[in-house]
mmCIF file of the N, C-alpha and C atoms, coordinates in Angstrom:
data_MODEL
# 
_entry.id   MODEL 
# 
loop_
_atom_site.group_PDB 
_atom_site.id 
_atom_site.type_symbol 
_atom_site.label_atom_id 
_atom_site.label_alt_id 
_atom_site.label_comp_id 
_atom_site.label_asym_id 
_atom_site.label_entity_id 
_atom_site.label_seq_id 
_atom_site.pdbx_PDB_ins_code 
_atom_site.Cartn_x 
_atom_site.Cartn_y 
_atom_site.Cartn_z 
_atom_site.occupancy 
_atom_site.B_iso_or_equiv 
_atom_site.pdbx_formal_charge 
_atom_site.auth_seq_id 
_atom_site.auth_comp_id 
_atom_site.auth_asym_id 
_atom_site.auth_atom_id 
_atom_site.pdbx_PDB_model_num 
ATOM 1   N N  . UNK A 1 1  ? 140.390 160.376 98.084  1.00 0.00 ? 1  UNK A N  1 
ATOM 2   C CA . UNK A 1 1  ? 139.202 160.705 99.730  1.00 0.00 ? 1  UNK A CA 1 
ATOM 3   C C  . UNK A 1 1  ? 138.203 159.614 100.273 1.00 0.00 ? 1  UNK A C  1 
ATOM 4   N N  . UNK A 1 2  ? 137.251 159.615 99.742  1.00 0.00 ? 2  UNK A N  1 
ATOM 5   C CA . UNK A 1 2  ? 135.719 158.476 99.131  1.00 0.00 ? 2  UNK A CA 1 
ATOM 6   C C  . UNK A 1 2  ? 136.476 157.972 99.177  1.00 0.00 ? 2  UNK A C  1 
ATOM 7   N N  . UNK A 1 3  ? 136.588 156.448 98.834  1.00 0.00 ? 3  UNK A N  1 
ATOM 8   C CA . UNK A 1 3  ? 136.894 155.185 98.521  1.00 0.00 ? 3  UNK A CA 1 
ATOM 9   C C  . UNK A 1 3  ? 135.635 153.914 99.529  1.00 0.00 ? 3  UNK A C  1 
ATOM 10  N N  . UNK A 1 4  ? 134.593 154.407 97.977  1.00 0.00 ? 4  UNK A N  1 
ATOM 11  C CA . UNK A 1 4  ? 134.148 153.525 97.956  1.00 0.00 ? 4  UNK A CA 1 
ATOM 12  C C  . UNK A 1 4  ? 133.721 152.126 97.687  1.00 0.00 ? 4  UNK A C  1 
ATOM 13  N N  . UNK A 1 5  ? 134.495 151.305 96.580  1.00 0.00 ? 5  UNK A N  1 
ATOM 14  C CA . UNK A 1 5  ? 134.317 150.605 94.852  1.00 0.00 ? 5  UNK A CA 1 
ATOM 15  C C  . UNK A 1 5  ? 135.469 149.424 95.397  1.00 0.00 ? 5  UNK A C  1 
ATOM 16  N N  . UNK A 1 6  ? 136.433 149.921 96.391  1.00 0.00 ? 6  UNK A N  1 
ATOM 17  C CA . UNK A 1 6  ? 137.295 149.383 96.633  1.00 0.00 ? 6  UNK A CA 1 
ATOM 18  C C  . UNK A 1 6  ? 137.301 147.902 97.054  1.00 0.00 ? 6  UNK A C  1 
ATOM 19  N N  . UNK A 1 7  ? 136.570 148.002 98.224  1.00 0.00 ? 7  UNK A N  1 
ATOM 20  C CA . UNK A 1 7  ? 136.319 146.902 99.091  1.00 0.00 ? 7  UNK A CA 1 
ATOM 21  C C  . UNK A 1 7  ? 135.029 145.692 99.166  1.00 0.00 ? 7  UNK A C  1 
ATOM 22  N N  . UNK A 1 8  ? 133.727 147.259 98.497  1.00 0.00 ? 8  UNK A N  1 
ATOM 23  C CA . UNK A 1 8  ? 132.979 146.689 98.378  1.00 0.00 ? 8  UNK A CA 1 
ATOM 24  C C  . UNK A 1 8  ? 132.603 145.389 97.821  1.00 0.00 ? 8  UNK A C  1 
ATOM 25  N N  . UNK A 1 9  ? 131.010 144.881 98.445  1.00 0.00 ? 9  UNK A N  1 
ATOM 26  C CA . UNK A 1 9  ? 130.791 143.347 97.125  1.00 0.00 ? 9  UNK A CA 1 
ATOM 27  C C  . UNK A 1 9  ? 129.376 143.986 97.587  1.00 0.00 ? 9  UNK A C  1 
ATOM 28  N N  . UNK A 1 10 ? 128.169 143.501 96.802  1.00 0.00 ? 10 UNK A N  1 
ATOM 29  C CA . UNK A 1 10 ? 127.244 143.594 96.572  1.00 0.00 ? 10 UNK A CA 1 
ATOM 30  C C  . UNK A 1 10 ? 126.312 142.516 97.692  1.00 0.00 ? 10 UNK A C  1 
ATOM 31  N N  . UNK A 1 11 ? 125.444 142.565 98.410  1.00 0.00 ? 11 UNK A N  1 
ATOM 32  C CA . UNK A 1 11 ? 124.614 141.223 99.189  1.00 0.00 ? 11 UNK A CA 1 
ATOM 33  C C  . UNK A 1 11 ? 123.977 140.233 97.963  1.00 0.00 ? 11 UNK A C  1 
ATOM 34  N N  . UNK A 1 12 ? 124.172 138.983 98.188  1.00 0.00 ? 12 UNK A N  1 
ATOM 35  C CA . UNK A 1 12 ? 123.648 138.176 97.539  1.00 0.00 ? 12 UNK A CA 1 
ATOM 36  C C  . UNK A 1 12 ? 121.737 138.141 98.657  1.00 0.00 ? 12 UNK A C  1 
ATOM 37  N N  . UNK A 1 13 ? 121.576 138.394 96.922  1.00 0.00 ? 13 UNK A N  1 
ATOM 38  C CA . UNK A 1 13 ? 120.100 138.291 96.620  1.00 0.00 ? 13 UNK A CA 1 
ATOM 39  C C  . UNK A 1 13 ? 119.319 136.813 96.784  1.00 0.00 ? 13 UNK A C  1 
ATOM 40  N N  . UNK A 1 14 ? 119.965 135.882 95.921  1.00 0.00 ? 14 UNK A N  1 
ATOM 41  C CA . UNK A 1 14 ? 119.423 134.202 95.751  1.00 0.00 ? 14 UNK A CA 1 
ATOM 42  C C  . UNK A 1 14 ? 120.730 133.457 97.226  1.00 0.00 ? 14 UNK A C  1 
ATOM 43  N N  . UNK A 1 15 ? 119.808 132.280 98.191  1.00 0.00 ? 15 UNK A N  1 
ATOM 44  C CA . UNK A 1 15 ? 120.849 131.873 98.598  1.00 0.00 ? 15 UNK A CA 1 
ATOM 45  C C  . UNK A 1 15 ? 120.385 129.817 98.114  1.00 0.00 ? 15 UNK A C  1 
ATOM 46  N N  . UNK A 1 16 ? 119.521 129.689 97.942  1.00 0.00 ? 16 UNK A N  1 
ATOM 47  C CA . UNK A 1 16 ? 119.246 128.194 97.321  1.00 0.00 ? 16 UNK A CA 1 
ATOM 48  C C  . UNK A 1 16 ? 118.712 128.568 95.837  1.00 0.00 ? 16 UNK A C  1 
ATOM 49  N N  . UNK A 1 17 ? 118.597 127.799 95.352  1.00 0.00 ? 17 UNK A N  1 
ATOM 50  C CA . UNK A 1 17 ? 117.558 127.093 93.738  1.00 0.00 ? 17 UNK A CA 1 
ATOM 51  C C  . UNK A 1 17 ? 117.542 125.690 94.019  1.00 0.00 ? 17 UNK A C  1 
ATOM 52  N N  . UNK A 1 18 ? 116.505 125.224 93.974  1.00 0.00 ? 18 UNK A N  1 
ATOM 53  C CA . UNK A 1 18 ? 116.143 123.945 93.602  1.00 0.00 ? 18 UNK A CA 1 
ATOM 54  C C  . UNK A 1 18 ? 115.658 123.542 92.228  1.00 0.00 ? 18 UNK A C  1 
ATOM 55  N N  . UNK A 1 19 ? 116.132 124.426 91.203  1.00 0.00 ? 19 UNK A N  1 
ATOM 56  C CA . UNK A 1 19 ? 115.223 124.615 89.552  1.00 0.00 ? 19 UNK A CA 1 
ATOM 57  C C  . UNK A 1 19 ? 115.840 123.208 89.423  1.00 0.00 ? 19 UNK A C  1 
ATOM 58  N N  . UNK A 1 20 ? 115.120 122.622 88.374  1.00 0.00 ? 20 UNK A N  1 
ATOM 59  C CA . UNK A 1 20 ? 115.792 122.201 87.414  1.00 0.00 ? 20 UNK A CA 1 
ATOM 60  C C  . UNK A 1 20 ? 116.371 120.310 89.160  1.00 0.00 ? 20 UNK A C  1 
ATOM 61  N N  . UNK A 1 21 ? 116.441 120.341 89.217  1.00 0.00 ? 21 UNK A N  1 
ATOM 62  C CA . UNK A 1 21 ? 117.017 119.122 90.111  1.00 0.00 ? 21 UNK A CA 1 
ATOM 63  C C  . UNK A 1 21 ? 115.948 117.811 89.780  1.00 0.00 ? 21 UNK A C  1 
ATOM 64  N N  . UNK A 1 22 ? 115.090 118.553 90.435  1.00 0.00 ? 22 UNK A N  1 
ATOM 65  C CA . UNK A 1 22 ? 113.373 117.668 89.931  1.00 0.00 ? 22 UNK A CA 1 
ATOM 66  C C  . UNK A 1 22 ? 113.643 116.308 87.791  1.00 0.00 ? 22 UNK A C  1 
ATOM 67  N N  . UNK A 1 23 ? 113.719 117.370 87.346  1.00 0.00 ? 23 UNK A N  1 
ATOM 68  C CA . UNK A 1 23 ? 113.840 116.902 86.274  1.00 0.00 ? 23 UNK A CA 1 
ATOM 69  C C  . UNK A 1 23 ? 115.363 116.222 86.063  1.00 0.00 ? 23 UNK A C  1 
ATOM 70  N N  . UNK A 1 24 ? 116.103 116.821 86.659  1.00 0.00 ? 24 UNK A N  1 
ATOM 71  C CA . UNK A 1 24 ? 117.080 115.854 86.124  1.00 0.00 ? 24 UNK A CA 1 
ATOM 72  C C  . UNK A 1 24 ? 117.216 114.511 86.436  1.00 0.00 ? 24 UNK A C  1 
ATOM 73  N N  . UNK A 1 25 ? 116.762 114.584 88.025  1.00 0.00 ? 25 UNK A N  1 
ATOM 74  C CA . UNK A 1 25 ? 116.952 113.630 88.710  1.00 0.00 ? 25 UNK A CA 1 
ATOM 75  C C  . UNK A 1 25 ? 115.355 112.478 88.111  1.00 0.00 ? 25 UNK A C  1 
ATOM 76  N N  . UNK A 1 26 ? 114.630 112.492 87.387  1.00 0.00 ? 26 UNK A N  1 
ATOM 77  C CA . UNK A 1 26 ? 113.760 111.792 87.027  1.00 0.00 ? 26 UNK A CA 1 
ATOM 78  C C  . UNK A 1 26 ? 113.989 111.287 85.283  1.00 0.00 ? 26 UNK A C  1 
ATOM 79  N N  . UNK A 1 27 ? 114.941 111.776 85.428  1.00 0.00 ? 27 UNK A N  1 
ATOM 80  C CA . UNK A 1 27 ? 116.046 111.684 83.598  1.00 0.00 ? 27 UNK A CA 1 
ATOM 81  C C  . UNK A 1 27 ? 115.781 110.168 83.678  1.00 0.00 ? 27 UNK A C  1 
ATOM 82  N N  . UNK A 1 28 ? 116.325 109.541 84.551  1.00 0.00 ? 28 UNK A N  1 
ATOM 83  C CA . UNK A 1 28 ? 116.945 107.891 84.109  1.00 0.00 ? 28 UNK A CA 1 
ATOM 84  C C  . UNK A 1 28 ? 116.102 107.197 84.916  1.00 0.00 ? 28 UNK A C  1 
ATOM 85  N N  . UNK A 1 29 ? 115.246 108.123 85.402  1.00 0.00 ? 29 UNK A N  1 
ATOM 86  C CA . UNK A 1 29 ? 114.058 107.508 86.729  1.00 0.00 ? 29 UNK A CA 1 
ATOM 87  C C  . UNK A 1 29 ? 114.947 106.677 88.257  1.00 0.00 ? 29 UNK A C  1 
ATOM 88  N N  . UNK A 1 30 ? 113.749 107.471 89.151  1.00 0.00 ? 30 UNK A N  1 
ATOM 89  C CA . UNK A 1 30 ? 114.429 107.573 90.716  1.00 0.00 ? 30 UNK A CA 1 
ATOM 90  C C  . UNK A 1 30 ? 114.137 106.046 90.516  1.00 0.00 ? 30 UNK A C  1 
ATOM 91  N N  . UNK A 1 31 ? 115.310 104.806 90.737  1.00 0.00 ? 31 UNK A N  1 
ATOM 92  C CA . UNK A 1 31 ? 115.137 103.508 91.153  1.00 0.00 ? 31 UNK A CA 1 
ATOM 93  C C  . UNK A 1 31 ? 115.060 103.854 93.102  1.00 0.00 ? 31 UNK A C  1 
ATOM 94  N N  . UNK A 1 32 ? 114.034 102.433 93.348  1.00 0.00 ? 32 UNK A N  1 
ATOM 95  C CA . UNK A 1 32 ? 114.490 101.513 94.531  1.00 0.00 ? 32 UNK A CA 1 
ATOM 96  C C  . UNK A 1 32 ? 116.142 100.992 94.691  1.00 0.00 ? 32 UNK A C  1 
ATOM 97  N N  . UNK A 1 33 ? 116.293 101.202 95.757  1.00 0.00 ? 33 UNK A N  1 
ATOM 98  C CA . UNK A 1 33 ? 117.712 100.297 96.064  1.00 0.00 ? 33 UNK A CA 1 
ATOM 99  C C  . UNK A 1 33 ? 117.312 98.841  95.448  1.00 0.00 ? 33 UNK A C  1 
ATOM 100 N N  . UNK A 1 34 ? 118.406 98.268  95.418  1.00 0.00 ? 34 UNK A N  1 
ATOM 101 C CA . UNK A 1 34 ? 118.865 96.805  95.555  1.00 0.00 ? 34 UNK A CA 1 
ATOM 102 C C  . UNK A 1 34 ? 118.489 95.936  96.779  1.00 0.00 ? 34 UNK A C  1 
ATOM 103 N N  . UNK A 1 35 ? 117.159 95.522  96.644  1.00 0.00 ? 35 UNK A N  1 
ATOM 104 C CA . UNK A 1 35 ? 117.145 94.081  98.274  1.00 0.00 ? 35 UNK A CA 1 
ATOM 105 C C  . UNK A 1 35 ? 118.008 93.093  97.913  1.00 0.00 ? 35 UNK A C  1 
ATOM 106 N N  . UNK A 1 36 ? 118.267 93.259  99.243  1.00 0.00 ? 36 UNK A N  1 
ATOM 107 C CA . UNK A 1 36 ? 120.037 91.892  98.620  1.00 0.00 ? 36 UNK A CA 1 
ATOM 108 C C  . UNK A 1 36 ? 119.105 90.650  99.368  1.00 0.00 ? 36 UNK A C  1 
ATOM 109 N N  . UNK A 1 37 ? 119.539 89.605  98.515  1.00 0.00 ? 37 UNK A N  1 
ATOM 110 C CA . UNK A 1 37 ? 118.873 88.442  98.428  1.00 0.00 ? 37 UNK A CA 1 
ATOM 111 C C  . UNK A 1 37 ? 119.094 87.216  100.301 1.00 0.00 ? 37 UNK A C  1 
ATOM 112 N N  . UNK A 1 38 ? 119.901 87.894  101.019 1.00 0.00 ? 38 UNK A N  1 
ATOM 113 C CA . UNK A 1 38 ? 119.557 87.291  102.612 1.00 0.00 ? 38 UNK A CA 1 
ATOM 114 C C  . UNK A 1 38 ? 119.496 89.355  102.673 1.00 0.00 ? 38 UNK A C  1 
ATOM 115 N N  . UNK A 1 39 ? 118.544 90.309  104.376 1.00 0.00 ? 39 UNK A N  1 
ATOM 116 C CA . UNK A 1 39 ? 118.819 90.211  104.608 1.00 0.00 ? 39 UNK A CA 1 
ATOM 117 C C  . UNK A 1 39 ? 119.453 90.571  106.178 1.00 0.00 ? 39 UNK A C  1 
ATOM 118 N N  . UNK A 1 40 ? 120.558 91.282  105.531 1.00 0.00 ? 40 UNK A N  1 
ATOM 119 C CA . UNK A 1 40 ? 121.813 91.275  107.545 1.00 0.00 ? 40 UNK A CA 1 
ATOM 120 C C  . UNK A 1 40 ? 120.669 91.543  108.863 1.00 0.00 ? 40 UNK A C  1 
ATOM 121 N N  . UNK A 1 41 ? 120.716 90.774  109.281 1.00 0.00 ? 41 UNK A N  1 
ATOM 122 C CA . UNK A 1 41 ? 120.257 90.872  110.791 1.00 0.00 ? 41 UNK A CA 1 
ATOM 123 C C  . UNK A 1 41 ? 120.795 91.503  111.760 1.00 0.00 ? 41 UNK A C  1 
ATOM 124 N N  . UNK A 1 42 ? 121.851 91.568  111.625 1.00 0.00 ? 42 UNK A N  1 
ATOM 125 C CA . UNK A 1 42 ? 122.290 92.633  112.729 1.00 0.00 ? 42 UNK A CA 1 
ATOM 126 C C  . UNK A 1 42 ? 121.237 94.021  112.764 1.00 0.00 ? 42 UNK A C  1 
ATOM 127 N N  . UNK A 1 43 ? 121.309 93.441  114.761 1.00 0.00 ? 43 UNK A N  1 
ATOM 128 C CA . UNK A 1 43 ? 120.669 95.830  115.051 1.00 0.00 ? 43 UNK A CA 1 
ATOM 129 C C  . UNK A 1 43 ? 118.932 94.274  114.777 1.00 0.00 ? 43 UNK A C  1 
ATOM 130 N N  . UNK A 1 44 ? 118.982 93.790  114.872 1.00 0.00 ? 44 UNK A N  1 
ATOM 131 C CA . UNK A 1 44 ? 117.322 92.756  114.866 1.00 0.00 ? 44 UNK A CA 1 
ATOM 132 C C  . UNK A 1 44 ? 117.177 92.254  116.391 1.00 0.00 ? 44 UNK A C  1 
ATOM 133 N N  . UNK A 1 45 ? 115.947 92.327  116.561 1.00 0.00 ? 45 UNK A N  1 
ATOM 134 C CA . UNK A 1 45 ? 116.040 91.851  117.514 1.00 0.00 ? 45 UNK A CA 1 
ATOM 135 C C  . UNK A 1 45 ? 115.845 90.642  118.710 1.00 0.00 ? 45 UNK A C  1 
ATOM 136 N N  . UNK A 1 46 ? 116.742 90.133  119.360 1.00 0.00 ? 46 UNK A N  1 
ATOM 137 C CA . UNK A 1 46 ? 117.675 89.210  119.340 1.00 0.00 ? 46 UNK A CA 1 
ATOM 138 C C  . UNK A 1 46 ? 116.846 87.560  120.143 1.00 0.00 ? 46 UNK A C  1 
ATOM 139 N N  . UNK A 1 47 ? 115.509 88.224  121.045 1.00 0.00 ? 47 UNK A N  1 
ATOM 140 C CA . UNK A 1 47 ? 114.268 86.973  120.694 1.00 0.00 ? 47 UNK A CA 1 
ATOM 141 C C  . UNK A 1 47 ? 113.530 87.051  119.619 1.00 0.00 ? 47 UNK A C  1 
ATOM 142 N N  . UNK A 1 48 ? 113.308 87.813  118.421 1.00 0.00 ? 48 UNK A N  1 
ATOM 143 C CA . UNK A 1 48 ? 112.664 87.312  117.112 1.00 0.00 ? 48 UNK A CA 1 
ATOM 144 C C  . UNK A 1 48 ? 113.434 86.405  116.659 1.00 0.00 ? 48 UNK A C  1 
ATOM 145 N N  . UNK A 1 49 ? 115.165 86.410  116.610 1.00 0.00 ? 49 UNK A N  1 
ATOM 146 C CA . UNK A 1 49 ? 116.299 85.744  116.007 1.00 0.00 ? 49 UNK A CA 1 
ATOM 147 C C  . UNK A 1 49 ? 116.153 84.680  117.019 1.00 0.00 ? 49 UNK A C  1 
ATOM 148 N N  . UNK A 1 50 ? 115.724 84.235  117.632 1.00 0.00 ? 50 UNK A N  1 
ATOM 149 C CA . UNK A 1 50 ? 115.714 82.697  118.410 1.00 0.00 ? 50 UNK A CA 1 
ATOM 150 C C  . UNK A 1 50 ? 114.802 82.306  118.143 1.00 0.00 ? 50 UNK A C  1 
ATOM 151 N N  . UNK A 1 51 ? 113.868 82.155  117.914 1.00 0.00 ? 51 UNK A N  1 
ATOM 152 C CA . UNK A 1 51 ? 112.493 82.023  118.032 1.00 0.00 ? 51 UNK A CA 1 
ATOM 153 C C  . UNK A 1 51 ? 112.883 81.802  116.413 1.00 0.00 ? 51 UNK A C  1 
ATOM 154 N N  . UNK A 1 52 ? 113.751 83.320  115.363 1.00 0.00 ? 52 UNK A N  1 
ATOM 155 C CA . UNK A 1 52 ? 113.401 82.463  114.118 1.00 0.00 ? 52 UNK A CA 1 
ATOM 156 C C  . UNK A 1 52 ? 114.503 81.377  113.834 1.00 0.00 ? 52 UNK A C  1 
ATOM 157 N N  . UNK A 1 53 ? 115.074 80.489  114.594 1.00 0.00 ? 53 UNK A N  1 
ATOM 158 C CA . UNK A 1 53 ? 116.732 79.979  114.383 1.00 0.00 ? 53 UNK A CA 1 
ATOM 159 C C  . UNK A 1 53 ? 115.658 78.629  115.025 1.00 0.00 ? 53 UNK A C  1 
ATOM 160 N N  . UNK A 1 54 ? 114.654 78.496  116.229 1.00 0.00 ? 54 UNK A N  1 
ATOM 161 C CA . UNK A 1 54 ? 113.521 77.497  115.823 1.00 0.00 ? 54 UNK A CA 1 
ATOM 162 C C  . UNK A 1 54 ? 112.392 76.962  114.961 1.00 0.00 ? 54 UNK A C  1 
ATOM 163 N N  . UNK A 1 55 ? 112.165 77.852  114.621 1.00 0.00 ? 55 UNK A N  1 
ATOM 164 C CA . UNK A 1 55 ? 111.120 77.893  113.817 1.00 0.00 ? 55 UNK A CA 1 
ATOM 165 C C  . UNK A 1 55 ? 111.827 77.277  112.683 1.00 0.00 ? 55 UNK A C  1 
ATOM 166 N N  . UNK A 1 56 ? 113.244 77.418  111.684 1.00 0.00 ? 56 UNK A N  1 
ATOM 167 C CA . UNK A 1 56 ? 113.736 76.816  110.599 1.00 0.00 ? 56 UNK A CA 1 
ATOM 168 C C  . UNK A 1 56 ? 113.988 75.187  110.710 1.00 0.00 ? 56 UNK A C  1 
ATOM 169 N N  . UNK A 1 57 ? 114.936 75.257  112.223 1.00 0.00 ? 57 UNK A N  1 
ATOM 170 C CA . UNK A 1 57 ? 114.906 73.299  112.771 1.00 0.00 ? 57 UNK A CA 1 
ATOM 171 C C  . UNK A 1 57 ? 113.891 73.139  113.031 1.00 0.00 ? 57 UNK A C  1 
ATOM 172 N N  . UNK A 1 58 ? 112.319 73.779  112.722 1.00 0.00 ? 58 UNK A N  1 
ATOM 173 C CA . UNK A 1 58 ? 111.068 72.556  112.570 1.00 0.00 ? 58 UNK A CA 1 
ATOM 174 C C  . UNK A 1 58 ? 110.747 72.326  111.148 1.00 0.00 ? 58 UNK A C  1 
ATOM 175 N N  . UNK A 1 59 ? 111.370 73.076  110.360 1.00 0.00 ? 59 UNK A N  1 
ATOM 176 C CA . UNK A 1 59 ? 111.072 73.518  109.205 1.00 0.00 ? 59 UNK A CA 1 
ATOM 177 C C  . UNK A 1 59 ? 111.480 71.534  108.372 1.00 0.00 ? 59 UNK A C  1 
ATOM 178 N N  . UNK A 1 60 ? 110.522 71.252  107.547 1.00 0.00 ? 60 UNK A N  1 
ATOM 179 C CA . UNK A 1 60 ? 110.694 70.193  106.747 1.00 0.00 ? 60 UNK A CA 1 
ATOM 180 C C  . UNK A 1 60 ? 111.894 70.500  105.894 1.00 0.00 ? 60 UNK A C  1 
ATOM 181 N N  . UNK A 1 61 ? 112.962 69.576  105.195 1.00 0.00 ? 61 UNK A N  1 
ATOM 182 C CA . UNK A 1 61 ? 113.754 69.400  104.495 1.00 0.00 ? 61 UNK A CA 1 
ATOM 183 C C  . UNK A 1 61 ? 113.089 68.364  102.966 1.00 0.00 ? 61 UNK A C  1 
ATOM 184 N N  . UNK A 1 62 ? 113.260 68.736  101.927 1.00 0.00 ? 62 UNK A N  1 
ATOM 185 C CA . UNK A 1 62 ? 112.302 68.920  100.864 1.00 0.00 ? 62 UNK A CA 1 
ATOM 186 C C  . UNK A 1 62 ? 112.192 67.279  100.845 1.00 0.00 ? 62 UNK A C  1 
ATOM 187 N N  . UNK A 1 63 ? 113.105 66.938  100.461 1.00 0.00 ? 63 UNK A N  1 
ATOM 188 C CA . UNK A 1 63 ? 113.137 65.796  100.323 1.00 0.00 ? 63 UNK A CA 1 
ATOM 189 C C  . UNK A 1 63 ? 111.968 64.594  101.954 1.00 0.00 ? 63 UNK A C  1 
ATOM 190 N N  . UNK A 1 64 ? 111.711 65.358  102.601 1.00 0.00 ? 64 UNK A N  1 
ATOM 191 C CA . UNK A 1 64 ? 110.926 65.169  103.776 1.00 0.00 ? 64 UNK A CA 1 
ATOM 192 C C  . UNK A 1 64 ? 109.502 65.664  103.844 1.00 0.00 ? 64 UNK A C  1 
ATOM 193 N N  . UNK A 1 65 ? 108.825 66.439  103.028 1.00 0.00 ? 65 UNK A N  1 
ATOM 194 C CA . UNK A 1 65 ? 108.036 66.905  102.869 1.00 0.00 ? 65 UNK A CA 1 
ATOM 195 C C  . UNK A 1 65 ? 107.377 66.444  101.343 1.00 0.00 ? 65 UNK A C  1 
ATOM 196 N N  . UNK A 1 66 ? 108.597 65.769  100.652 1.00 0.00 ? 66 UNK A N  1 
ATOM 197 C CA . UNK A 1 66 ? 108.284 64.744  98.549  1.00 0.00 ? 66 UNK A CA 1 
ATOM 198 C C  . UNK A 1 66 ? 107.353 63.753  99.793  1.00 0.00 ? 66 UNK A C  1 
ATOM 199 N N  . UNK A 1 67 ? 108.365 63.182  100.894 1.00 0.00 ? 67 UNK A N  1 
ATOM 200 C CA . UNK A 1 67 ? 107.512 61.580  100.695 1.00 0.00 ? 67 UNK A CA 1 
ATOM 201 C C  . UNK A 1 67 ? 106.384 62.049  101.566 1.00 0.00 ? 67 UNK A C  1 
ATOM 202 N N  . UNK A 1 68 ? 106.207 62.882  102.698 1.00 0.00 ? 68 UNK A N  1 
ATOM 203 C CA . UNK A 1 68 ? 104.397 63.131  103.587 1.00 0.00 ? 68 UNK A CA 1 
ATOM 204 C C  . UNK A 1 68 ? 103.334 63.173  102.238 1.00 0.00 ? 68 UNK A C  1 
ATOM 205 N N  . UNK A 1 69 ? 104.504 63.859  101.437 1.00 0.00 ? 69 UNK A N  1 
ATOM 206 C CA . UNK A 1 69 ? 103.225 63.902  100.581 1.00 0.00 ? 69 UNK A CA 1 
ATOM 207 C C  . UNK A 1 69 ? 102.653 63.040  99.424  1.00 0.00 ? 69 UNK A C  1 
ATOM 208 N N  . UNK A 1 70 ? 103.512 61.784  98.981  1.00 0.00 ? 70 UNK A N  1 
ATOM 209 C CA . UNK A 1 70 ? 103.779 60.789  98.234  1.00 0.00 ? 70 UNK A CA 1 
ATOM 210 C C  . UNK A 1 70 ? 102.863 59.592  99.271  1.00 0.00 ? 70 UNK A C  1 
ATOM 211 N N  . UNK A 1 71 ? 103.352 60.109  100.965 1.00 0.00 ? 71 UNK A N  1 
ATOM 212 C CA . UNK A 1 71 ? 102.183 59.290  101.996 1.00 0.00 ? 71 UNK A CA 1 
ATOM 213 C C  . UNK A 1 71 ? 101.171 59.379  101.942 1.00 0.00 ? 71 UNK A C  1 
ATOM 214 N N  . UNK A 1 72 ? 100.945 61.083  102.184 1.00 0.00 ? 72 UNK A N  1 
ATOM 215 C CA . UNK A 1 72 ? 99.332  60.759  101.989 1.00 0.00 ? 72 UNK A CA 1 
ATOM 216 C C  . UNK A 1 72 ? 98.441  60.820  100.570 1.00 0.00 ? 72 UNK A C  1 
ATOM 217 N N  . UNK A 1 73 ? 98.962  60.668  99.879  1.00 0.00 ? 73 UNK A N  1 
ATOM 218 C CA . UNK A 1 73 ? 98.077  60.234  97.829  1.00 0.00 ? 73 UNK A CA 1 
ATOM 219 C C  . UNK A 1 73 ? 98.744  59.344  98.016  1.00 0.00 ? 73 UNK A C  1 
ATOM 220 N N  . UNK A 1 74 ? 99.447  58.299  98.474  1.00 0.00 ? 74 UNK A N  1 
ATOM 221 C CA . UNK A 1 74 ? 98.056  56.639  98.401  1.00 0.00 ? 74 UNK A CA 1 
ATOM 222 C C  . UNK A 1 74 ? 97.284  55.997  99.713  1.00 0.00 ? 74 UNK A C  1 
ATOM 223 N N  . UNK A 1 75 ? 97.643  57.419  99.960  1.00 0.00 ? 75 UNK A N  1 
ATOM 224 C CA . UNK A 1 75 ? 96.579  57.316  101.367 1.00 0.00 ? 75 UNK A CA 1 
ATOM 225 C C  . UNK A 1 75 ? 94.802  57.671  101.147 1.00 0.00 ? 75 UNK A C  1 
ATOM 226 N N  . UNK A 1 76 ? 95.400  57.996  100.250 1.00 0.00 ? 76 UNK A N  1 
ATOM 227 C CA . UNK A 1 76 ? 93.543  59.161  99.831  1.00 0.00 ? 76 UNK A CA 1 
ATOM 228 C C  . UNK A 1 76 ? 92.873  57.817  98.360  1.00 0.00 ? 76 UNK A C  1 
ATOM 229 N N  . UNK A 1 77 ? 93.793  56.637  97.740  1.00 0.00 ? 77 UNK A N  1 
ATOM 230 C CA . UNK A 1 77 ? 93.945  55.572  96.682  1.00 0.00 ? 77 UNK A CA 1 
ATOM 231 C C  . UNK A 1 77 ? 92.547  55.384  96.833  1.00 0.00 ? 77 UNK A C  1 
ATOM 232 N N  . UNK A 1 78 ? 91.516  55.449  95.925  1.00 0.00 ? 78 UNK A N  1 
ATOM 233 C CA . UNK A 1 78 ? 90.844  54.489  96.454  1.00 0.00 ? 78 UNK A CA 1 
ATOM 234 C C  . UNK A 1 78 ? 89.589  54.780  97.176  1.00 0.00 ? 78 UNK A C  1 
ATOM 235 N N  . UNK A 1 79 ? 89.315  56.248  97.750  1.00 0.00 ? 79 UNK A N  1 
ATOM 236 C CA . UNK A 1 79 ? 88.839  57.110  98.383  1.00 0.00 ? 79 UNK A CA 1 
ATOM 237 C C  . UNK A 1 79 ? 88.226  57.890  97.365  1.00 0.00 ? 79 UNK A C  1 
ATOM 238 N N  . UNK A 1 80 ? 86.273  58.353  97.503  1.00 0.00 ? 80 UNK A N  1 
ATOM 239 C CA . UNK A 1 80 ? 86.217  59.373  96.828  1.00 0.00 ? 80 UNK A CA 1 
ATOM 240 C C  . UNK A 1 80 ? 86.323  61.026  96.842  1.00 0.00 ? 80 UNK A C  1 
ATOM 241 N N  . UNK A 1 81 ? 86.746  61.164  95.916  1.00 0.00 ? 81 UNK A N  1 
ATOM 242 C CA . UNK A 1 81 ? 87.204  62.810  96.406  1.00 0.00 ? 81 UNK A CA 1 
ATOM 243 C C  . UNK A 1 81 ? 86.103  63.401  97.226  1.00 0.00 ? 81 UNK A C  1 
ATOM 244 N N  . UNK A 1 82 ? 87.574  64.594  97.290  1.00 0.00 ? 82 UNK A N  1 
ATOM 245 C CA . UNK A 1 82 ? 86.083  65.530  98.636  1.00 0.00 ? 82 UNK A CA 1 
ATOM 246 C C  . UNK A 1 82 ? 85.029  66.086  97.464  1.00 0.00 ? 82 UNK A C  1 
ATOM 247 N N  . UNK A 1 83 ? 83.438  66.010  97.849  1.00 0.00 ? 83 UNK A N  1 
ATOM 248 C CA . UNK A 1 83 ? 82.479  66.564  97.291  1.00 0.00 ? 83 UNK A CA 1 
ATOM 249 C C  . UNK A 1 83 ? 82.742  68.722  98.300  1.00 0.00 ? 83 UNK A C  1 
ATOM 250 N N  . UNK A 1 84 ? 83.656  69.374  96.650  1.00 0.00 ? 84 UNK A N  1 
ATOM 251 C CA . UNK A 1 84 ? 83.599  70.535  97.188  1.00 0.00 ? 84 UNK A CA 1 
ATOM 252 C C  . UNK A 1 84 ? 81.737  71.382  96.962  1.00 0.00 ? 84 UNK A C  1 
ATOM 253 N N  . UNK A 1 85 ? 81.955  72.355  97.336  1.00 0.00 ? 85 UNK A N  1 
ATOM 254 C CA . UNK A 1 85 ? 79.891  72.659  97.711  1.00 0.00 ? 85 UNK A CA 1 
ATOM 255 C C  . UNK A 1 85 ? 80.934  74.660  96.835  1.00 0.00 ? 85 UNK A C  1 
# 
């Protein structure tokens, strides 16, 4: 006559829990993502990228900078050292 238990399911009482997840995450440490050597320029500001291209072109090569350094040292030879206060 009265069929109660046939298709009856109890209501869920707990929908979500975050228990122990933080401990599990910190067991091996939360690490930052590894930075790539050269970050991609895709999606960067075009005006910035064009300016960066000209700025890089204006940089001295290693040989040129060493040459200028040696010239500067040679020009200071024989002069007294500057006084620091």
